[in-house]
Structure formats: C-alpha cells, structure tokens
C-alpha positions as CSV (number, residue, x, y, z in Angstrom):
1,X,48.3,-51.2,43.1
2,X,48.3,-49.1,40.1
3,X,47.1,-49.9,36.9
4,X,50.6,-48.9,35.5
5,X,52.1,-51.4,37.4
6,X,49.7,-54.3,36.6
7,X,50.0,-53.4,32.9
8,X,53.7,-53.6,33.1
9,X,53.4,-57.2,33.9
10,X,50.7,-58.0,31.4
11,X,51.7,-60.9,28.8
12,X,49.0,-60.5,26.1
13,X,47.3,-63.9,25.0
14,X,48.4,-66.1,28.0
15,X,45.7,-67.3,30.6
16,X,47.5,-69.8,32.8
17,X,51.1,-71.1,32.3
18,X,54.0,-72.1,34.8
19,X,57.4,-72.6,33.6
20,X,60.3,-74.4,35.2
21,X,58.7,-73.6,38.7
22,X,61.0,-74.5,41.6
23,X,60.5,-74.1,45.1
24,X,63.1,-74.3,47.8
25,X,63.0,-74.1,51.7
26,X,65.9,-73.6,54.0
27,X,67.1,-76.6,55.8
28,X,70.1,-75.9,58.2
29,X,73.2,-74.4,56.0
30,X,71.3,-76.1,52.9
31,X,68.3,-76.0,51.0
32,X,65.4,-78.6,50.5
33,X,64.0,-78.2,47.0
34,X,60.5,-79.3,47.0
35,X,59.2,-78.6,43.2
36,X,61.5,-79.4,40.6
37,X,61.0,-77.5,37.4
38,X,57.1,-77.6,37.0
39,X,55.7,-76.6,34.0
40,X,51.8,-76.8,33.4
41,X,49.3,-75.1,31.3
42,X,45.7,-74.6,31.8
43,X,43.2,-73.1,29.2
44,X,40.5,-71.0,30.0
45,X,37.1,-73.2,30.8
46,X,39.3,-76.3,31.4
47,X,38.6,-78.6,34.5
48,X,42.0,-80.1,35.6
49,X,43.0,-82.5,38.5
50,X,46.3,-82.3,40.1
51,X,46.6,-86.0,41.6
52,X,49.5,-86.9,43.9
53,X,50.0,-88.6,47.2
54,X,51.2,-87.0,50.5
55,X,54.7,-85.5,50.3
56,X,54.5,-85.2,46.5
57,X,54.5,-81.3,46.3
58,X,50.9,-81.0,45.3
59,X,50.5,-78.6,48.5
60,X,53.2,-76.5,47.7
61,X,52.2,-76.3,44.1
62,X,48.8,-75.3,45.1
63,X,50.1,-72.6,47.4
64,X,51.8,-71.1,44.6
65,X,48.9,-71.3,42.0
66,X,46.5,-69.5,44.5
67,X,49.5,-66.9,45.4
68,X,49.6,-68.0,48.6
69,X,53.2,-68.4,48.3
70,X,55.7,-67.7,45.7
71,X,58.1,-69.6,43.9
72,X,62.1,-69.6,44.3
73,X,62.6,-69.7,40.5
74,X,60.2,-69.8,37.2
75,X,57.4,-68.3,35.7
76,X,54.0,-68.0,36.3
77,X,51.5,-66.3,34.2
78,X,47.4,-66.1,35.5
79,X,44.9,-64.3,33.5
80,X,47.6,-62.4,31.3
81,X,49.6,-61.2,34.6
82,X,53.1,-62.1,35.5
83,X,52.8,-63.3,39.1
84,X,56.3,-63.9,40.2
85,X,57.2,-60.0,40.6
86,X,54.4,-59.0,42.4
87,X,54.6,-57.6,45.9
88,X,52.3,-58.7,49.0
89,X,49.7,-56.1,48.4
90,X,49.3,-57.2,44.6
91,X,49.1,-61.0,45.3
92,X,46.4,-60.0,48.0
93,X,44.6,-58.2,45.0
94,X,44.9,-61.5,42.9
95,X,43.8,-63.7,45.8
96,X,40.7,-61.8,46.2
97,X,40.1,-60.9,42.6
98,X,41.3,-63.4,40.4
99,X,41.2,-67.0,42.5
100,X,38.2,-68.5,44.2
101,X,39.4,-70.9,47.1
102,X,37.5,-74.3,48.0
103,X,39.1,-76.1,50.9
104,X,38.8,-79.5,52.3
105,X,37.2,-77.9,55.5
106,X,34.7,-75.6,54.3
107,X,36.2,-72.7,56.7
108,X,33.4,-70.9,57.3
109,X,33.1,-68.5,60.1
110,X,30.9,-69.9,62.9
111,X,29.4,-66.6,63.8
112,X,28.0,-65.5,60.6
113,X,25.1,-67.1,58.7
114,X,25.6,-68.6,55.2
115,X,24.5,-65.3,53.6
116,X,27.3,-63.2,55.4
117,X,29.7,-66.0,55.0
118,X,29.3,-65.7,51.0
119,X,29.4,-61.8,51.4
120,X,33.2,-62.0,53.1
121,X,35.1,-61.5,49.8
122,X,33.0,-58.9,48.7
123,X,33.5,-56.8,51.8
124,X,37.1,-56.9,51.1
125,X,37.0,-56.1,47.6
126,X,34.9,-53.0,48.7
127,X,31.4,-53.9,47.1
128,X,28.6,-51.7,48.5
129,X,26.3,-53.6,50.7
130,X,23.4,-53.8,48.4
131,X,25.1,-55.4,45.8
132,X,27.0,-57.7,48.0
133,X,23.7,-59.3,49.6
134,X,22.4,-59.5,45.8
135,X,25.4,-61.5,44.3
136,X,25.6,-63.6,47.7
137,X,21.8,-64.6,47.4
138,X,22.4,-65.1,43.7
139,X,25.3,-67.6,44.4
140,X,23.7,-69.3,47.2
141,X,20.7,-70.0,44.9
142,X,23.2,-71.2,42.3
143,X,24.2,-74.2,44.6
144,X,20.6,-74.9,46.0
145,X,20.8,-73.4,49.1
146,X,18.0,-70.5,48.6
147,X,16.3,-72.1,51.9
148,X,19.3,-71.9,53.9
149,X,20.6,-68.3,53.4
150,X,20.1,-67.5,57.3
151,X,21.3,-70.8,58.8
152,X,24.4,-70.8,60.7
153,X,27.5,-73.4,60.0
154,X,26.3,-75.6,62.7
155,X,23.0,-75.6,61.6
156,X,24.1,-77.2,58.1
157,X,25.3,-80.5,56.8
158,X,28.8,-81.1,55.9
159,X,27.6,-81.0,52.2
160,X,25.8,-77.9,52.8
161,X,28.8,-76.2,54.4
162,X,30.7,-76.8,51.4
163,X,28.2,-75.6,49.1
164,X,28.3,-72.5,51.0
165,X,32.1,-72.4,50.4
166,X,31.5,-73.1,46.9
167,X,29.2,-69.9,46.4
168,X,32.0,-67.9,48.2
169,X,34.4,-69.1,46.1
170,X,32.4,-67.9,43.3
171,X,31.0,-64.8,44.2
172,X,33.9,-62.7,43.1
173,X,33.4,-64.3,39.7
174,X,37.3,-65.3,39.7
175,X,39.2,-66.3,36.9
176,X,40.1,-69.7,38.4
177,X,38.4,-72.1,41.1
178,X,41.0,-73.6,42.9
179,X,39.8,-76.6,45.1
180,X,42.0,-78.4,47.8
181,X,40.7,-81.8,48.3
182,X,37.0,-80.4,48.3
183,X,35.5,-83.8,49.3
184,X,37.9,-85.0,51.7
185,X,35.7,-84.4,54.8
186,X,32.6,-85.5,53.3
187,X,30.8,-89.1,53.1
188,X,30.9,-91.1,49.4
189,X,27.6,-89.8,48.6
190,X,27.9,-86.2,49.6
191,X,31.3,-86.2,48.1
192,X,29.3,-87.5,44.8
193,X,27.0,-84.6,45.0
194,X,29.6,-82.0,45.3
195,X,31.6,-83.3,42.4
196,X,28.4,-83.2,40.0
197,X,28.2,-79.6,41.2
198,X,31.7,-79.3,39.9
199,X,30.9,-80.6,36.9
200,X,27.8,-78.4,36.2
201,X,30.2,-75.1,37.1
202,X,32.7,-76.1,34.5
203,X,30.1,-76.8,31.8
204,X,29.0,-73.2,32.7
205,X,32.4,-72.0,31.8
206,X,34.1,-72.0,34.9
207,X,38.1,-72.8,35.0
208,X,38.9,-75.4,37.8
209,X,41.9,-76.7,39.1
210,X,41.4,-79.5,41.7
211,X,44.3,-80.8,43.7
212,X,43.8,-84.1,45.2
213,X,45.1,-87.6,46.4
214,X,42.2,-89.7,45.5
215,X,42.3,-91.0,42.0
216,X,38.4,-91.9,41.6
217,X,37.9,-87.9,42.6
218,X,40.5,-86.8,40.1
219,X,39.0,-88.4,37.4
220,X,35.8,-86.5,37.6
221,X,37.9,-83.8,35.8
222,X,38.6,-83.6,32.3
223,X,42.2,-83.8,32.3
224,X,44.3,-85.3,35.0
225,X,48.3,-84.8,35.9
226,X,50.0,-86.5,38.1
227,X,52.8,-85.1,40.7
228,X,55.1,-87.5,42.1
229,X,58.2,-86.0,44.1
230,X,57.8,-82.7,43.2
231,X,57.6,-83.4,39.2
232,X,54.7,-83.5,36.7
233,X,55.2,-86.9,35.4
234,X,52.1,-87.5,33.1
235,X,48.7,-86.5,32.2
236,X,45.5,-88.6,31.1
237,X,41.9,-87.8,30.1
238,X,39.5,-87.6,33.1
239,X,35.8,-87.4,32.5
240,X,34.1,-87.7,29.3
241,X,31.0,-85.9,30.0
242,X,29.5,-83.5,27.7
C-alpha cells in the first residue's frame, strides 16, 4: 500500500463514522439484508457498547468495523481513512495497525508463552525483535502479568489468558480497541476484573467499542447503543465513572 493511495482516501478531521451501512448476503436467487442503513459515530477516546440479542446483526457490524468484512453499501471512515474502497492488502494493514481485537475466547496460541503471544502482531508489522520484546513486556506489565510472561496458556487462568489477549491488542498502539463479548467465557468475578481494566484503559485515552448481548456488561461503557433487527434503535448513557 502506497502513501499516495492512502492519502487519496483520507478524510481530514474524521475519526470514526459509519453512514447508511448496509450488508446483504446472497440467498438463492435473492439476497438477505442483515444491516439496514446503520449510521454510527465514535469520538476519539470514547468507550461505547453495542448491545443486541443473538441475530440482531451485531456480529456482522463488528466484522465490518474490524475490517474483517466489507459493507454492501454505505460509508465507513476510521481514523481519517475511507475504508469501503480499500483492497484486501490495505484492509489487512488497517486490521494490524489501527484495530486491536479482543474476542470472547482469548485465541492465544498454545505453543507460545504469554510474551510470544503478545509479540505476534508486531512480527506481522515487521517490528525488530528487540523492540518487539520490549513492547510486549511493557504491555504485559500494564495488564498486571509481569510475573507470567513465560507461562503458556494452559498454565494461566481464564482471566489471565484474557489479560494476555488485551495486552496483545494494545501492543500495536491501535486507534480502536474492538472487543467482542470479552467476558463471555469468564466467571462473574473475573469478568468484573476485566471490565475494571477496560475502564482504566479508557481513562488512559484508549478508544473502545464493545459488542455484547449482556446489559450489565454493556453499561460498563460510557455510552450504549442498541442494535435490533439490523438497525440502531436508540442510545443511552452507560457508566458514570470519572
């Protein structure tokens, strides 16, 4: 990807904006529309939850936000870059540099220790080995795992595994942290600890979008929007922490 191509898609002043996003899938001779004109904005440093039941379209929306899929129509701007016209190479670059992914299951590689798991995105980004290790150690210290760097996933609790996943998401210094049901595989106590960490990360200036079906989890964010039948229906305030 050349700078000239990237600059051609630049949208000065915009951070995150989706306008009239639609997504359809072929269904025999017809098509099934899953998202019906989603419009959504996110400010830099904001903490937003997208709340919806199974089948509401929230997973499809998450895939488009994360550049894992593309919209059928509509405009998507992330960090001043117009996404919808990018090719797969450019989308891969955005996924690696601009977005930090946190999934329900930590998706750590079992053959690698915590440190090497956190280094992975930096390997794909071409960061030299010494710098990779320094940044990975820094992120593991940030999530409270300085004493677990050389433990393998099967030697870590579920909460510790999720913290490694959060460190991995942070290590590329992404524009946006995108979390998909981040406490879904955790017990209630551990889930609360992970949500407390998210609040700390947001207080430090990280922009977070969390996808969830759980109202109690959603309300940890500072703003909650509802998605029902492929449409954003309303929004409300979430947590009131300082």
